[in-house]
Structures are given as C-alpha cells and as structure tokens.
MMTF fields as JSON, N, C-alpha, C and O atoms, coordinates in Angstrom:
{
  "mmtfVersion": "1.0.0",
  "mmtfProducer": "UNKNOWN",
  "numBonds": 259,
  "numAtoms": 260,
  "numGroups": 65,
  "numChains": 1,
  "numModels": 1,
  "chainsPerModel": [1],
  "groupsPerChain": [65],
  "chainIdList": ["A"],
  "bondAtomList": [4, 2, 8, 6, 12, 10, 16, 14, 20, 18, 24, 22, 28, 26, 32, 30, 36, 34, 40, 38, 44, 42, 48, 46, 52, 50, 56, 54, 60, 58, 64, 62, 68, 66, 72, 70, 76, 74, 80, 78, 84, 82, 88, 86, 92, 90, 96, 94, 100, 98, 104, 102, 108, 106, 112, 110, 116, 114, 120, 118, 124, 122, 128, 126, 132, 130, 136, 134, 140, 138, 144, 142, 148, 146, 152, 150, 156, 154, 160, 158, 164, 162, 168, 166, 172, 170, 176, 174, 180, 178, 184, 182, 188, 186, 192, 190, 196, 194, 200, 198, 204, 202, 208, 206, 212, 210, 216, 214, 220, 218, 224, 222, 228, 226, 232, 230, 236, 234, 240, 238, 244, 242, 248, 246, 252, 250, 256, 254],
  "bondOrderList": [1, 1, 1, 1, 1, 1, 1, 1, 1, 1, 1, 1, 1, 1, 1, 1, 1, 1, 1, 1, 1, 1, 1, 1, 1, 1, 1, 1, 1, 1, 1, 1, 1, 1, 1, 1, 1, 1, 1, 1, 1, 1, 1, 1, 1, 1, 1, 1, 1, 1, 1, 1, 1, 1, 1, 1, 1, 1, 1, 1, 1, 1, 1, 1],
  "groupList": [{"groupName": "MET", "atomNameList": ["N", "CA", "C", "O"], "elementList": ["N", "C", "C", "O"], "formalChargeList": [0, 0, 0, 0], "bondAtomList": [1, 0, 2, 1, 3, 2], "bondOrderList": [1, 1, 2], "singleLetterCode": "M", "chemCompType": "L-PEPTIDE LINKING"}, {"groupName": "ALA", "atomNameList": ["N", "CA", "C", "O"], "elementList": ["N", "C", "C", "O"], "formalChargeList": [0, 0, 0, 0], "bondAtomList": [1, 0, 2, 1, 3, 2], "bondOrderList": [1, 1, 2], "singleLetterCode": "A", "chemCompType": "L-PEPTIDE LINKING"}, {"groupName": "ILE", "atomNameList": ["N", "CA", "C", "O"], "elementList": ["N", "C", "C", "O"], "formalChargeList": [0, 0, 0, 0], "bondAtomList": [1, 0, 2, 1, 3, 2], "bondOrderList": [1, 1, 2], "singleLetterCode": "I", "chemCompType": "L-PEPTIDE LINKING"}, {"groupName": "LYS", "atomNameList": ["N", "CA", "C", "O"], "elementList": ["N", "C", "C", "O"], "formalChargeList": [0, 0, 0, 0], "bondAtomList": [1, 0, 2, 1, 3, 2], "bondOrderList": [1, 1, 2], "singleLetterCode": "K", "chemCompType": "L-PEPTIDE LINKING"}, {"groupName": "GLY", "atomNameList": ["N", "CA", "C", "O"], "elementList": ["N", "C", "C", "O"], "formalChargeList": [0, 0, 0, 0], "bondAtomList": [1, 0, 2, 1, 3, 2], "bondOrderList": [1, 1, 2], "singleLetterCode": "G", "chemCompType": "PEPTIDE LINKING"}, {"groupName": "THR", "atomNameList": ["N", "CA", "C", "O"], "elementList": ["N", "C", "C", "O"], "formalChargeList": [0, 0, 0, 0], "bondAtomList": [1, 0, 2, 1, 3, 2], "bondOrderList": [1, 1, 2], "singleLetterCode": "T", "chemCompType": "L-PEPTIDE LINKING"}, {"groupName": "LEU", "atomNameList": ["N", "CA", "C", "O"], "elementList": ["N", "C", "C", "O"], "formalChargeList": [0, 0, 0, 0], "bondAtomList": [1, 0, 2, 1, 3, 2], "bondOrderList": [1, 1, 2], "singleLetterCode": "L", "chemCompType": "L-PEPTIDE LINKING"}, {"groupName": "VAL", "atomNameList": ["N", "CA", "C", "O"], "elementList": ["N", "C", "C", "O"], "formalChargeList": [0, 0, 0, 0], "bondAtomList": [1, 0, 2, 1, 3, 2], "bondOrderList": [1, 1, 2], "singleLetterCode": "V", "chemCompType": "L-PEPTIDE LINKING"}, {"groupName": "TYR", "atomNameList": ["N", "CA", "C", "O"], "elementList": ["N", "C", "C", "O"], "formalChargeList": [0, 0, 0, 0], "bondAtomList": [1, 0, 2, 1, 3, 2], "bondOrderList": [1, 1, 2], "singleLetterCode": "Y", "chemCompType": "L-PEPTIDE LINKING"}, {"groupName": "ASP", "atomNameList": ["N", "CA", "C", "O"], "elementList": ["N", "C", "C", "O"], "formalChargeList": [0, 0, 0, 0], "bondAtomList": [1, 0, 2, 1, 3, 2], "bondOrderList": [1, 1, 2], "singleLetterCode": "D", "chemCompType": "L-PEPTIDE LINKING"}, {"groupName": "GLU", "atomNameList": ["N", "CA", "C", "O"], "elementList": ["N", "C", "C", "O"], "formalChargeList": [0, 0, 0, 0], "bondAtomList": [1, 0, 2, 1, 3, 2], "bondOrderList": [1, 1, 2], "singleLetterCode": "E", "chemCompType": "L-PEPTIDE LINKING"}, {"groupName": "ARG", "atomNameList": ["N", "CA", "C", "O"], "elementList": ["N", "C", "C", "O"], "formalChargeList": [0, 0, 0, 0], "bondAtomList": [1, 0, 2, 1, 3, 2], "bondOrderList": [1, 1, 2], "singleLetterCode": "R", "chemCompType": "L-PEPTIDE LINKING"}, {"groupName": "ASN", "atomNameList": ["N", "CA", "C", "O"], "elementList": ["N", "C", "C", "O"], "formalChargeList": [0, 0, 0, 0], "bondAtomList": [1, 0, 2, 1, 3, 2], "bondOrderList": [1, 1, 2], "singleLetterCode": "N", "chemCompType": "L-PEPTIDE LINKING"}, {"groupName": "PRO", "atomNameList": ["N", "CA", "C", "O"], "elementList": ["N", "C", "C", "O"], "formalChargeList": [0, 0, 0, 0], "bondAtomList": [1, 0, 2, 1, 3, 2], "bondOrderList": [1, 1, 2], "singleLetterCode": "P", "chemCompType": "L-PEPTIDE LINKING"}, {"groupName": "GLN", "atomNameList": ["N", "CA", "C", "O"], "elementList": ["N", "C", "C", "O"], "formalChargeList": [0, 0, 0, 0], "bondAtomList": [1, 0, 2, 1, 3, 2], "bondOrderList": [1, 1, 2], "singleLetterCode": "Q", "chemCompType": "L-PEPTIDE LINKING"}, {"groupName": "SER", "atomNameList": ["N", "CA", "C", "O"], "elementList": ["N", "C", "C", "O"], "formalChargeList": [0, 0, 0, 0], "bondAtomList": [1, 0, 2, 1, 3, 2], "bondOrderList": [1, 1, 2], "singleLetterCode": "S", "chemCompType": "L-PEPTIDE LINKING"}, {"groupName": "PHE", "atomNameList": ["N", "CA", "C", "O"], "elementList": ["N", "C", "C", "O"], "formalChargeList": [0, 0, 0, 0], "bondAtomList": [1, 0, 2, 1, 3, 2], "bondOrderList": [1, 1, 2], "singleLetterCode": "F", "chemCompType": "L-PEPTIDE LINKING"}],
  "groupTypeList": [0, 1, 2, 3, 4, 3, 5, 2, 1, 1, 6, 6, 7, 4, 1, 1, 7, 4, 1, 5, 7, 5, 8, 6, 6, 5, 5, 9, 3, 10, 5, 11, 3, 10, 12, 0, 9, 3, 6, 3, 12, 3, 2, 1, 9, 6, 3, 6, 3, 6, 1, 3, 9, 0, 13, 14, 9, 2, 10, 15, 10, 2, 16, 12, 15],
  "groupIdList": [1, 2, 3, 4, 5, 6, 7, 8, 9, 10, 11, 12, 13, 14, 15, 16, 17, 18, 19, 20, 21, 22, 23, 24, 25, 26, 27, 28, 29, 30, 31, 32, 33, 34, 35, 36, 37, 38, 39, 40, 41, 42, 43, 44, 45, 46, 47, 48, 49, 50, 51, 52, 53, 54, 55, 56, 57, 58, 59, 60, 61, 62, 63, 64, 65],
  "secStructList": [7, 2, 2, 2, 2, 2, 2, 2, 2, 2, 2, 2, 2, 2, 2, 2, 2, 2, 2, 2, 2, 2, 2, 2, 2, 2, 1, 7, 2, 2, 2, 2, 2, 2, 2, 2, 2, 2, 2, 2, 2, 2, 2, 2, 2, 2, 2, 2, 2, 2, 2, 2, 2, 1, 7, 1, 7, 2, 2, 2, 2, 2, 2, 2, 7],
  "xCoordList": [-1.847, -0.786, -1.236, -0.44, -2.49, -2.994, -3.001, -2.77, -3.266, -3.282, -1.881, -1.725, -0.868, 0.514, 0.856, 1.487, 0.444, 0.717, 0.044, 0.641, -1.207, -1.925, -1.278, -1.2, -0.818, -0.168, 1.131, 1.408, 1.917, 3.186, 2.924, 3.619, 1.93, 1.589, 1.144, 1.528, 0.337, -0.124, 1.045, 1.085, 1.99, 3.166, 4.018, 4.511, 4.189, 4.976, 4.304, 4.969, 3.001, 2.268, 2.349, 2.552, 2.193, 2.296, 3.671, 3.793, 4.7, 6.067, 6.285, 6.924, 5.757, 5.904, 5.175, 5.702, 3.975, 3.211, 3.941, 4.048, 4.436, 5.169, 6.419, 6.717, 7.144, 8.355, 8.008, 8.72, 6.92, 6.496, 6.089, 6.479, 5.311, 4.878, 6.08, 6.16, 7.006, 8.205, 9.01, 9.475, 9.174, 9.914, 9.24, 9.9, 7.921, 7.201, 7.257, 7.316, 7.241, 7.273, 8.658, 8.778, 9.699, 11.049, 11.663, 12.736, 11.009, 11.541, 10.942, 9.889, 11.623, 11.087, 9.909, 9.687, 9.169, 7.905, 8.089, 7.298, 9.112, 9.324, 9.679, 9.135, 10.59, 10.978, 9.79, 9.589, 9.004, 7.823, 6.836, 6.276, 6.616, 5.682, 6.18, 5.4, 7.473, 8.038, 7.874, 7.486, 8.168, 8.057, 6.611, 6.334, 5.693, 4.282, 3.786, 2.994, 4.247, 3.871, 4.391, 3.679, 5.633, 6.198, 5.404, 5.114, 5.054, 4.297, 2.917, 2.463, 2.258, 0.94, 1.033, 0.168, 2.08, 2.26, 2.505, 1.964, 3.313, 3.585, 2.311, 2.061, 1.504, 0.251, -0.699, -1.351, -0.783, -1.642, -1.179, -2.0, 0.135, 0.67, 0.341, -0.022, 0.47, 0.166, -1.309, -1.652, -2.184, -3.618, -3.932, -4.728, -3.299, -3.521, -3.035, -3.698, -1.874, -1.319, -2.215, -2.471, -2.689, -3.572, -4.893, -5.457, -5.394, -6.661, -6.529, -7.472, -5.369, -5.153, -5.025, -5.512, -4.372, -4.113, -5.316, -5.432, -6.21, -7.349, -8.519, -8.791, -9.212, -10.412, -11.486, -11.514, -12.351, -13.372, -14.379, -14.835, -14.719, -15.715, -15.042, -15.121, -14.398, -13.636, -14.552, -14.2, -15.738, -16.668, -17.054, -17.021, -17.413, -17.792, -16.586, -16.728, -15.426, -14.186, -13.957, -13.59, -14.177, -13.952, -14.981, -14.623, -16.257, -17.292, -17.298, -17.757, -16.811, -16.809, -15.545, -15.458, -14.567, -13.33, -13.369, -12.401],
  "yCoordList": [-6.331, -5.69, -5.365, -5.467, -4.979, -4.634, -5.85, -5.734, -7.015, -8.239, -8.542, -8.985, -8.301, -8.518, -7.614, -8.048, -6.367, -5.414, -5.813, -5.712, -6.27, -6.71, -7.954, -8.098, -8.848, -10.068, -9.735, -10.28, -8.854, -8.46, -7.752, -7.997, -6.881, -6.173, -7.158, -7.028, -8.14, -9.138, -9.956, -10.27, -10.304, -11.051, -10.229, -10.754, -8.947, -8.08, -7.897, -7.92, -7.717, -7.567, -8.868, -8.839, -9.997, -11.291, -11.508, -12.02, -11.121, -11.264, -10.369, -10.78, -9.149, -8.229, -8.763, -8.705, -9.277, -9.84, -11.058, -11.208, -11.919, -13.1, -12.743, -13.364, -11.757, -11.314, -10.726, -10.957, -9.971, -9.379, -10.451, -10.398, -11.414, -12.493, -13.29, -13.63, -13.588, -14.329, -13.546, -14.113, -12.267, -11.426, -11.421, -11.564, -11.255, -11.197, -12.518, -12.526, -13.613, -14.914, -15.289, -16.106, -14.707, -15.081, -14.148, -14.442, -13.04, -12.125, -12.464, -13.094, -12.038, -12.295, -11.365, -10.393, -11.67, -10.988, -9.493, -8.681, -9.126, -7.712, -6.891, -5.807, -7.41, -6.71, -6.599, -5.563, -7.666, -7.669, -6.602, -5.887, -6.485, -5.475, -4.064, -3.205, -3.828, -2.51, -2.17, -1.055, -3.133, -2.895, -2.695, -1.87, -3.434, -3.256, -1.882, -1.247, -1.427, -0.088, 0.984, 1.935, 0.826, 1.78, 1.767, 2.819, 0.568, 0.436, 1.077, 1.771, 0.847, 1.448, 2.973, 3.652, 3.509, 4.967, 5.517, 6.562, 4.822, 5.266, 5.243, 6.166, 4.201, 4.094, 5.211, 5.812, 5.494, 6.581, 7.928, 8.748, 8.152, 9.392, 9.501, 10.572, 8.388, 8.385, 8.673, 9.414, 8.09, 8.347, 9.824, 10.412, 10.42, 11.846, 12.701, 13.654, 12.348, 13.111, 13.005, 14.001, 11.801, 11.621, 12.334, 12.88, 12.339, 13.015, 14.519, 15.164, 15.081, 16.514, 16.857, 17.898, 15.986, 16.262, 15.972, 16.54, 15.097, 14.709, 15.647, 15.993, 16.059, 16.87, 16.04, 14.816, 16.699, 15.996, 15.294, 14.194, 15.914, 15.321, 15.056, 15.873, 13.927, 13.593, 13.464, 13.883, 12.876, 12.664, 13.994, 14.115, 14.975, 16.272, 16.949, 17.649, 16.752, 17.311, 16.744, 17.473, 15.439, 14.785, 15.29, 15.642, 15.322, 15.702, 17.188, 17.579, 18.011, 19.454, 19.958, 21.142, 19.105, 19.582, 19.489, 19.853],
  "zCoordList": [-24.803, -24.057, -22.637, -21.703, -22.456, -21.124, -20.214, -19.01, -20.79, -19.994, -19.462, -18.324, -20.287, -19.837, -18.666, -17.702, -18.749, -17.676, -16.378, -15.306, -16.472, -15.277, -14.681, -13.461, -15.544, -15.07, -14.351, -13.282, -14.923, -14.298, -12.973, -11.987, -12.951, -11.708, -10.633, -9.471, -11.017, -10.049, -9.519, -8.329, -10.372, -9.933, -8.966, -7.968, -9.264, -8.379, -7.022, -5.986, -7.031, -5.773, -4.973, -3.759, -5.645, -4.969, -4.364, -3.251, -5.094, -4.582, -3.365, -2.396, -3.412, -2.282, -1.051, 0.06, -1.247, -0.123, 0.439, 1.656, -0.429, 0.018, 0.798, 1.819, 0.329, 1.036, 2.402, 3.38, 2.467, 3.732, 4.736, 5.903, 4.284, 5.175, 5.665, 6.845, 4.774, 5.165, 6.193, 7.182, 5.969, 6.914, 8.286, 9.315, 8.284, 9.548, 10.308, 11.537, 9.594, 10.251, 10.762, 11.675, 10.19, 10.592, 11.635, 12.162, 11.939, 12.958, 14.32, 14.409, 15.37, 16.704, 16.984, 16.262, 18.025, 18.294, 18.56, 18.08, 19.312, 19.652, 18.412, 18.201, 17.599, 16.373, 15.428, 14.794, 15.333, 14.466, 14.919, 14.088, 16.234, 16.747, 16.438, 16.027, 16.636, 16.332, 14.851, 14.504, 13.988, 12.551, 12.122, 11.252, 12.718, 12.374, 12.829, 12.133, 13.986, 14.45, 13.497, 13.175, 13.048, 12.084, 10.788, 10.218, 10.323, 9.081, 9.213, 8.304, 10.337, 10.556, 10.561, 10.009, 11.183, 11.201, 9.799, 9.437, 9.016, 7.64, 6.807, 6.031, 6.96, 6.209, 6.615, 5.761, 7.911, 8.385, 7.825, 7.416, 7.809, 7.236, 5.757, 5.27, 5.043, 3.611, 3.365, 2.444, 4.185, 4.041, 4.259, 3.527, 5.275, 5.53, 4.371, 3.962, 3.85, 2.731, 1.503, 0.826, 1.219, 0.071, 0.279, -0.67, 1.5, 1.783, 1.567, 1.108, 1.892, 1.693, 0.214, -0.227, -0.556, -1.961, -2.847, -3.933, -2.403, -3.232, -2.969, -1.82, -4.028, -3.82, -3.11, -3.236, -2.377, -1.614, -2.52, -2.208, -3.616, -4.503, -5.863, -6.781, -5.961, -7.165, -8.377, -9.479, -8.16, -9.272, -9.924, -11.148, -9.126, -9.705, -10.343, -11.346, -9.784, -10.37, -11.769, -12.69, -11.919, -13.219, -14.24, -15.364, -13.843, -14.792, -15.109, -16.182, -14.224, -14.457, -15.114, -15.44, -15.319, -15.941, -17.441, -18.108]
}
C-alpha cells in the first residue's frame, strides 16, 4: 500500500511540475518575471512561517518527548 501512495504522490508532483513548466514557457517574458517574483516572495514567506513554527532543535525535541 505504501508503494501505491508514493507512486501517486510522484505522479502528482510530476504533473504539477509539468504544468508549471508549460505555463512558464507559454507566457511572455514580462508576465513570467512578475509571476516568478510573486512565487519567490510566497516561498520566502512560507520559509519564514515554517522557521517560526518549527523548534530549533527538532532532534532533541523528538528524543525528549
């Protein structure tokens, strides 16, 4: 059952990457740059949010709980 889940996840990730590449290749340069800037900002925000929510030393948190 775990193999099926990994296969489905890999297919979904591949489809998402393929759709993103297709979108980027079919848009004009200015729109692509604007969208990439927005995406980079969203990723940076997500990294900051995850950094705040995650303990600094996850390993010690796991072993001490």
